[in-house]
Legacy VTK file of the C-alpha trace (Angstrom):
# vtk DataFile Version 3.0
C-alpha trace
ASCII
DATASET POLYDATA
POINTS 203 float
114.130 4.217 113.906
116.417 5.452 116.694
117.314 2.643 119.086
117.600 3.986 122.625
119.582 1.352 124.466
117.823 0.212 127.632
120.323 -1.787 129.674
118.572 -1.221 132.992
120.735 1.561 134.362
120.450 4.512 132.001
118.389 7.682 132.249
116.129 6.235 129.605
112.742 7.869 130.071
113.816 11.513 129.891
116.064 10.823 126.876
113.213 8.964 125.179
110.824 11.892 125.655
113.445 14.385 124.460
114.199 12.416 121.277
110.506 12.170 120.447
110.119 15.919 121.067
113.037 16.418 118.659
111.087 14.597 115.970
112.759 11.209 116.270
111.135 7.788 116.073
112.820 6.642 119.281
112.224 3.130 120.574
113.555 1.441 123.693
115.795 -1.450 122.672
117.275 -4.119 124.924
118.290 -6.880 122.492
121.152 -7.003 119.970
119.015 -7.951 116.968
117.052 -4.689 117.203
120.261 -2.660 117.454
121.357 -3.725 114.010
117.934 -2.872 112.533
118.150 0.733 113.758
118.964 3.806 111.676
120.680 5.428 114.677
121.595 4.421 118.225
121.653 6.452 121.452
123.443 5.133 124.538
122.361 7.070 127.654
123.981 6.685 131.024
123.666 7.533 134.686
125.776 5.864 137.349
129.004 3.907 137.318
131.152 2.934 134.323
131.398 -0.744 135.322
127.648 -1.010 135.884
127.027 0.250 132.364
129.576 -2.023 130.708
128.578 -5.130 132.678
124.858 -4.605 132.078
125.436 -4.179 128.348
127.607 -7.293 128.332
124.892 -9.360 130.021
122.330 -8.266 127.443
124.758 -8.832 124.557
124.501 -5.155 123.671
128.211 -4.388 123.932
129.368 -6.157 120.792
126.180 -5.190 118.963
126.933 -1.536 119.701
130.499 -1.883 118.414
129.170 -3.473 115.231
126.585 -0.728 114.820
129.236 1.975 115.161
131.347 0.180 112.542
128.363 0.300 110.159
128.773 4.074 109.819
125.264 4.974 110.988
124.804 7.797 113.540
125.586 7.033 117.189
125.195 9.314 120.215
126.588 8.550 123.674
125.439 10.578 126.694
127.297 10.906 130.035
128.367 7.348 131.002
127.374 6.400 127.456
130.143 8.806 126.384
132.662 7.406 128.854
131.918 3.820 127.779
133.400 4.550 124.337
136.893 4.749 125.832
139.307 2.002 126.847
139.038 2.094 130.642
137.949 4.079 133.681
139.516 4.898 137.029
136.088 4.885 138.695
135.925 2.702 141.827
139.067 0.824 140.717
137.210 -0.221 137.595
138.228 -3.556 136.115
135.821 -3.640 133.165
137.331 -2.623 129.835
135.348 -0.059 127.877
134.290 -0.426 124.257
137.605 0.931 123.030
136.069 2.928 120.186
138.424 5.736 121.222
141.791 5.532 122.953
141.905 7.150 126.366
141.036 6.799 130.030
138.127 8.115 132.093
139.558 10.016 135.088
138.203 11.713 138.218
138.335 15.425 138.967
141.470 15.682 141.093
141.091 19.133 142.682
140.084 18.564 146.325
138.558 22.061 146.450
135.961 21.244 143.804
132.480 20.125 144.698
132.243 16.608 143.301
130.172 15.539 141.475
129.747 18.562 139.269
125.986 19.061 139.224
124.499 21.932 137.301
124.952 24.233 134.344
128.271 24.963 132.699
129.496 26.539 129.489
130.405 24.374 126.534
133.069 25.915 124.317
132.797 24.445 120.842
136.119 23.439 119.301
134.817 22.016 116.023
132.435 24.514 114.470
131.567 22.047 111.709
130.356 19.383 114.162
126.832 18.506 112.949
125.226 18.181 116.393
126.405 21.694 117.348
124.927 23.298 114.223
123.100 26.494 115.194
124.355 26.386 118.792
126.587 29.213 120.020
129.936 28.408 121.594
129.646 29.229 125.268
126.082 27.934 125.518
125.174 26.330 128.827
124.438 22.618 129.199
123.566 20.514 132.246
126.191 18.230 133.801
126.088 15.523 136.484
129.449 13.760 136.768
132.584 13.093 138.814
134.626 11.613 135.961
135.458 12.585 132.391
137.388 11.019 129.488
140.864 12.119 128.460
141.058 11.273 124.737
144.498 10.345 123.408
143.551 11.869 120.061
142.800 15.553 120.596
141.405 15.850 117.065
138.160 14.145 118.146
137.398 16.788 120.812
134.311 18.706 119.693
133.930 20.880 122.803
135.716 21.724 126.027
134.391 22.817 129.414
136.166 24.169 132.478
135.368 22.963 135.986
138.555 23.355 137.974
140.328 21.907 134.948
139.533 22.037 131.266
138.101 18.756 130.022
136.626 17.297 126.872
132.853 17.717 127.169
132.015 16.289 123.723
133.715 14.288 120.992
132.997 13.655 117.341
134.580 11.358 114.799
132.795 10.330 111.606
129.404 8.903 112.677
130.143 8.877 116.420
129.035 11.744 118.675
129.175 11.782 122.458
128.641 14.306 125.240
129.538 14.394 128.925
126.596 16.728 129.523
122.923 15.745 129.356
121.248 17.316 126.303
117.879 15.953 127.442
118.145 18.146 130.568
119.665 21.179 128.854
116.540 23.022 127.743
116.803 25.011 124.486
120.438 24.225 123.622
119.986 20.545 124.438
116.790 20.332 122.409
118.584 21.878 119.421
121.441 19.372 119.750
119.000 16.447 119.704
117.128 17.923 116.734
120.457 18.133 114.908
121.140 14.478 115.702
117.694 13.379 114.531
118.214 15.355 111.316
121.266 13.240 110.489
118.912 10.406 109.517
LINES 1 204
203 0 1 2 3 4 5 6 7 8 9 10 11 12 13 14 15 16 17 18 19 20 21 22 23 24 25 26 27 28 29 30 31 32 33 34 35 36 37 38 39 40 41 42 43 44 45 46 47 48 49 50 51 52 53 54 55 56 57 58 59 60 61 62 63 64 65 66 67 68 69 70 71 72 73 74 75 76 77 78 79 80 81 82 83 84 85 86 87 88 89 90 91 92 93 94 95 96 97 98 99 100 101 102 103 104 105 106 107 108 109 110 111 112 113 114 115 116 117 118 119 120 121 122 123 124 125 126 127 128 129 130 131 132 133 134 135 136 137 138 139 140 141 142 143 144 145 146 147 148 149 150 151 152 153 154 155 156 157 158 159 160 161 162 163 164 165 166 167 168 169 170 171 172 173 174 175 176 177 178 179 180 181 182 183 184 185 186 187 188 189 190 191 192 193 194 195 196 197 198 199 200 201 202
């Protein structure tokens, strides 16, 4: 079973449909006990960093997610669910600490000439060709983004892909059982569907 974390603020329905289309037994989960029973966990996200963290905290999902990640079973974070893995965010003078799975800060695009948020298709240049979720996907494939902020990992070795929008940023990370993307695979048509199939096939 893939636990799709429903903390009241994520883009849950479209991710749920996409995981099922990818062949996954995806179930909406909102309590910590069901997290630990899962074979894999997906943390989706739309909106603000603090809203995500605080909602997960209220539902006791934050610590359960950390414990699940420590178990070694597959985890996928999407958009804000990617950003939440880091230590902190600059968004709206954020005061909520992130999960701290990875060291680094979530920062805003600083170029005043850029249209913010970035909404639309952009190329994803794969840095780690052996990354399981990118198996069978060409570097330079287009994925769909909606974001104003992005993580800056302290450890560059976890960066699985990079994307350029004014600046080059880390659009996906991978370390051991943890995968996360700034883009939305559930909205990325063929390439996104392949990525989710690859994740489901890890089970």
